PALO-725072 format. One record per residue: residue number from 1; residue in three letters; x, y, z of N, C-alpha, C in turn. Coordinates in steps of 0.1 Angstrom, whole numbers, plus 5000, padded with zeros to 4 digits. Layout:
N
PT seq type n.px n.py n.pz ca.px ca.py ca.pz c.px c.py c.pz
PT NUM  ALA    X    Y    Z     X     Y     Z    X    Y    Z
...
This chain:
158
PT seq type n.px n.py n.pz ca.px ca.py ca.pz c.px c.py c.pz
PT   1  MET 2495 2245 7621  2501  2246  7609 2515 2239 7609
PT   2  GLY 2523 2243 7620  2536  2237  7621 2544 2241 7633
PT   3  LYS 2556 2237 7633  2565  2240  7645 2579 2242 7639
PT   4  ASP 2586 2252 7645  2599  2255  7640 2610 2249 7649
PT   5  GLU 2623 2252 7646  2634  2246  7653 2635 2251 7668
PT   6  ASN 2629 2263 7671  2629  2269  7685 2618 2263 7693
PT   7  GLY 2610 2255 7687  2598  2250  7695 2585 2259 7694
PT   8  PHE 2586 2269 7686  2574  2278  7685 2564 2271 7676
PT   9  LYS 2551 2272 7680  2540  2266  7673 2533 2277 7665
PT  10  TYR 2529 2274 7653  2523  2284  7644 2509 2278 7640
PT  11  TYR 2499 2287 7640  2485  2284  7638 2479 2293 7628
PT  12  GLU 2468 2288 7622  2460  2296  7612 2446 2292 7614
PT  13  ASP 2437 2303 7614  2422  2301  7615 2417 2309 7604
PT  14  PRO 2413 2303 7592  2408  2311  7581 2394 2318 7584
PT  15  THR 2388 2314 7595  2375  2320  7598 2377 2334 7605
PT  16  GLU 2388 2337 7610  2391  2349  7617 2393 2361 7608
PT  17  VAL 2394 2372 7613  2396  2385  7605 2410 2384 7599
PT  18  TYR 2411 2389 7586  2424  2389  7579 2434 2398 7587
PT  19  GLY 2446 2393 7589  2456  2400  7597 2456 2394 7611
PT  20  GLN 2445 2388 7615  2445  2382  7629 2443 2367 7628
PT  21  HIS 2444 2361 7616  2441  2347  7615 2454 2339 7615
PT  22  ARG 2466 2344 7616  2478  2337  7618 2485 2342 7631
PT  23  TRP 2489 2332 7639  2496  2336  7652 2505 2325 7656
PT  24  THR 2514 2328 7665  2524  2318  7670 2523 2317 7686
PT  25  GLU 2526 2306 7691  2528  2304  7705 2542 2301 7708
PT  26  TYR 2548 2310 7716  2563  2308  7719 2564 2297 7729
PT  27  LYS 2576 2290 7728  2579  2281  7738 2583 2287 7751
PT  28  VAL 2575 2284 7761  2577  2292  7774 2582 2283 7786
PT  29  ASP 2588 2271 7783  2593  2263  7794 2608 2267 7797
PT  30  THR 2613 2278 7791  2626  2282  7794 2625 2296 7800
PT  31  PHE 2636 2301 7806  2637  2315  7811 2643 2325 7801
PT  32  ASP 2645 2320 7789  2651  2329  7779 2642 2340 7775
PT  33  GLU 2647 2351 7770  2639  2362  7766 2633 2357 7752
PT  34  VAL 2620 2360 7751  2613  2356  7738 2608 2369 7732
PT  35  GLU 2611 2370 7719  2606  2382  7712 2604 2377 7697
PT  36  GLY 2598 2387 7689  2594  2384  7675 2606 2381 7666
PT  37  THR 2618 2386 7670  2629  2385  7661 2635 2370 7661
PT  38  LEU 2630 2362 7670  2635  2348  7671 2627 2339 7661
PT  39  ILE 2617 2345 7655  2610  2336  7644 2619 2335 7632
PT  40  PRO 2621 2323 7628  2629  2321  7616 2624 2327 7603
PT  41  PRO 2633 2331 7594  2628  2338  7582 2617 2331 7574
PT  42  GLU 2618 2317 7573  2608  2310  7566 2594 2312 7571
PT  43  TRP 2593 2312 7585  2580  2314  7592 2576 2329 7592
PT  44  HIS 2586 2337 7592  2583  2352  7591 2576 2354 7578
PT  45  LEU 2580 2349 7567  2573  2351  7554 2559 2347 7555
PT  46  TRP 2557 2335 7561  2543  2331  7562 2535 2339 7572
PT  47  MET 2541 2343 7583  2533  2351  7593 2529 2365 7587
PT  48  HIS 2538 2370 7579  2535  2384  7573 2529 2383 7559
PT  49  HIS 2524 2372 7555  2516  2370  7543 2525 2374 7530
PT  50  VAL 2538 2372 7531  2546  2373  7519 2543 2361 7510
PT  51  THR 2541 2349 7517  2537  2337  7510 2526 2329 7517
PT  52  ASP 2518 2322 7511  2508  2314  7518 2512 2300 7521
PT  53  SER 2524 2296 7516  2528  2282  7519 2537 2282 7531
PT  54  PRO 2534 2274 7541  2543  2273  7552 2556 2265 7548
PT  55  PRO 2566 2266 7556  2579  2260  7552 2579 2246 7551
PT  56  ASN 2571 2239 7559  2571  2224  7560 2564 2218 7547
PT  57  GLU 2556 2227 7540  2549  2221  7528 2556 2224 7515
PT  58  GLY 2567 2231 7516  2574  2235  7503 2567 2247 7497
PT  59  GLY 2571 2251 7485  2565  2262  7478 2571 2275 7481
PT  60  GLN 2580 2275 7491  2588  2287  7494 2601 2287 7487
PT  61  ASP 2601 2293 7476  2614  2294  7467 2620 2308 7470
PT  62  PHE 2631 2308 7477  2638  2321  7480 2643 2328 7468
PT  63  HIS 2644 2321 7457  2649  2327  7444 2638 2337 7439
PT  64  ASN 2626 2336 7443  2616  2345  7438 2617 2359 7444
PT  65  TRP 2623 2360 7456  2624  2373  7462 2638 2377 7466
PT  66  GLU 2648 2369 7461  2662  2372  7463 2666 2384 7455
PT  67  LYS 2674 2392 7461  2679  2404  7454 2689 2400 7443
PT  68  THR 2687 2406 7432  2696  2403  7421 2706 2415 7420
PT  69  GLU 2718 2412 7415  2728  2422  7413 2725 2431 7401
PT  70  THR 2723 2444 7402  2719  2452  7391 2732 2457 7384
PT  71  VAL 2743 2459 7391  2755  2464  7384 2766 2454 7388
PT  72  ALA 2774 2451 7377  2784  2441  7380 2797 2448 7384
PT  73  HIS 2799 2461 7382  2811  2468  7386 2807 2481 7392
PT  74  SER 2817 2487 7398  2815  2500  7404 2826 2509 7401
PT  75  ASP 2823 2522 7399  2834  2532  7396 2837 2541 7408
PT  76  ALA 2832 2536 7419  2835  2544  7431 2849 2543 7435
PT  77  PRO 2855 2555 7440  2869  2555  7444 2873 2547 7456
PT  78  PHE 2863 2544 7465  2865  2537  7477 2857 2524 7478
PT  79  THR 2862 2514 7485  2855  2502  7486 2843 2504 7496
PT  80  THR 2844 2514 7505  2833  2516  7515 2829 2530 7512
PT  81  HIS 2818 2534 7518  2813  2548  7516 2820 2559 7525
PT  82  LEU 2830 2555 7533  2836  2564  7542 2847 2572 7535
PT  83  GLY 2855 2567 7527  2866  2575  7521 2877 2577 7532
PT  84  ASP 2886 2587 7529  2897  2590  7538 2892 2596 7551
PT  85  HIS 2901 2594 7561  2897  2600  7574 2900 2615 7574
PT  86  VAL 2890 2622 7579  2891  2637  7580 2890 2640 7595
PT  87  PRO 2899 2647 7601  2899  2651  7615 2887 2659 7618
PT  88  TYR 2882 2659 7630  2871  2666  7634 2874 2681 7637
PT  89  TYR 2868 2690 7630  2869  2704  7633 2856 2710 7637
PT  90  PRO 2855 2714 7649  2842  2719  7654 2838 2732 7648
PT  91  ASN 2825 2735 7647  2821  2748  7642 2824 2759 7651
PT  92  LYS 2831 2769 7646  2836  2779  7655 2826 2789 7659
PT  93  THR 2814 2789 7653  2804  2798  7658 2799 2794 7671
PT  94  LEU 2802 2782 7676  2798  2778  7690 2808 2784 7700
PT  95  TYR 2820 2788 7695  2830  2793  7704 2829 2808 7706
PT  96  ARG 2817 2813 7711  2815  2826  7715 2809 2827 7728
PT  97  SER 2811 2838 7735  2805  2840  7748 2791 2844 7748
PT  98  ARG 2783 2841 7758  2769  2845  7759 2767 2858 7764
PT  99  GLY 2777 2865 7767  2776  2879  7773 2777 2878 7788
PT 100  TYR 2778 2890 7793  2779  2892  7808 2790 2883 7814
PT 101  ASN 2800 2880 7807  2812  2873  7812 2808 2859 7818
PT 102  VAL 2798 2852 7811  2793  2839  7815 2801 2828 7808
PT 103  GLY 2805 2829 7796  2811  2818  7788 2800 2810 7781
PT 104  SER 2804 2799 7776  2794  2790  7769 2797 2776 7771
PT 105  LEU 2791 2767 7764  2795  2753  7765 2809 2750 7760
PT 106  ALA 2813 2758 7750  2826  2756  7744 2837 2765 7749
PT 107  THR 2833 2776 7756  2844  2785  7760 2843 2788 7775
PT 108  LYS 2854 2792 7781  2854  2796  7795 2849 2811 7796
PT 109  PRO 2846 2816 7808  2841  2830  7809 2850 2840 7803
PT 110  ASP 2863 2839 7806  2872  2850  7801 2879 2847 7788
PT 111  GLU 2875 2836 7781  2882  2832  7769 2876 2841 7758
PT 112  PRO 2885 2846 7748  2879  2854  7737 2872 2845 7727
PT 113  ASP 2863 2852 7719  2855  2845  7709 2865 2840 7698
PT 114  GLN 2862 2829 7693  2870  2822  7682 2864 2822 7668
PT 115  TYR 2852 2827 7667  2846  2827  7654 2851 2838 7645
PT 116  TYR 2849 2836 7632  2855  2845  7622 2847 2858 7621
PT 117  LEU 2854 2869 7620  2848  2882  7617 2856 2888 7606
PT 118  GLN 2848 2894 7597  2855  2900  7585 2864 2912 7589
PT 119  PRO 2874 2915 7581  2882  2926  7583 2874 2938 7583
PT 120  GLY 2877 2947 7593  2869  2960  7594 2857 2959 7603
PT 121  HIS 2853 2947 7607  2842  2945  7615 2844 2952 7629
PT 122  LEU 2834 2958 7635  2837  2966  7647 2841 2958 7659
PT 123  ARG 2837 2945 7659  2841  2936  7670 2853 2928 7668
PT 124  ARG 2860 2931 7657  2872  2924  7653 2883 2931 7661
PT 125  THR 2891 2924 7669  2902  2929  7677 2915 2926 7671
PT 126  ARG 2917 2917 7662  2929  2913  7657 2934 2924 7646
PT 127  LYS 2946 2928 7648  2952  2938  7638 2942 2950 7636
PT 128  HIS 2937 2954 7647  2927  2965  7646 2933 2978 7641
PT 129  LYS 2928 2983 7630  2933  2996  7625 2927 3008 7633
PT 130  GLN 2934 3018 7633  2929  3030  7640 2916 3035 7631
PT 131  HIS 2906 3038 7638  2894  3042  7632 2896 3056 7624
PT 132  PHE 2890 3057 7613  2892  3069  7605 2889 3082 7612
PT 133  PHE 2878 3082 7620  2874  3094  7627 2877 3093 7642
PT 134  ALA 2888 3085 7646  2891  3084  7660 2896 3097 7666
PT 135  HIS 2901 3106 7658  2906  3119  7664 2895 3129 7666
PT 136  VAL 2883 3127 7660  2873  3137  7661 2866 3136 7674
PT 137  ASP 2865 3148 7680  2857  3150  7692 2843 3153 7688
PT 138  TYR 2834 3143 7690  2820  3145  7685 2812 3155 7694
PT 139  ASN 2817 3157 7706  2811  3167  7714 2814 3182 7709
PT 140  ASN 2826 3183 7703  2830  3196  7698 2837 3194 7684
PT 141  PRO 2830 3193 7674  2836  3191  7661 2845 3202 7656
PT 142  GLU 2844 3214 7661  2853  3225  7657 2867 3222 7661
PT 143  ASN 2870 3214 7671  2884  3211  7675 2889 3199 7668
PT 144  SER 2884 3195 7657  2889  3183  7650 2902 3186 7643
PT 145  ASP 2908 3176 7638  2920  3177  7631 2918 3185 7618
PT 146  GLU 2927 3196 7615  2925  3204  7604 2930 3198 7592
PT 147  THR 2938 3187 7592  2943  3181  7580 2932 3174 7572
PT 148  ARG 2921 3172 7578  2909  3166  7571 2903 3176 7561
PT 149  GLU 2905 3189 7563  2898  3198  7555 2904 3198 7540
PT 150  GLN 2916 3194 7539  2921  3194  7525 2914 3184 7516
PT 151  PHE 2908 3173 7522  2900  3164  7513 2886 3169 7510
PT 152  LEU 2881 3180 7516  2869  3185  7513 2870 3195 7502
PT 153  ARG 2859 3197 7494  2859  3208  7484 2846 3215 7487
PT 154  PRO 2845 3227 7481  2833  3235  7483 2821 3228 7476
PT 155  ALA 2809 3229 7480  2797  3223  7475 2793 3229 7462
PT 156  ASP 2797 3241 7459  2792  3248  7446 2801 3244 7435
PT 157  VAL 2813 3238 7437  2822  3234  7426 2818 3220 7421
PT 158  ASN 2817 3219 7408  2814  3206  7402 2826 3197 7400
């Protein structure tokens, strides 16, 4: 069928099975790496059946498949899709220990956890308030603080 500027030869045999009837022979007299991306765009169109006319015969009009501009203007705030630079903030859920004083990929063994816990959470240690029942001896409730009884009322009173 023809030859391109790289010296590759292109062939077609219409008696072969469709999809196997067009092939190329690469120029092998050099030690350069040869791969399919070295095929020029005009021959690529012919090899992949986009068009049936080889480049040396004409008939390949790139205006037929050229992309046309659909929008003449853009309302995007940036010229690229990137926008302003935002510094990297890692996910703090990774900054927790695995237990048994082992540490993790992001923390050392003795380093405290850095992820967020809601106020009042049992594992929260920052500004930890005294627990409401910290004074109660659960083994002997009779010896608890007597000031708590003023908040209780009899069960029969509505």
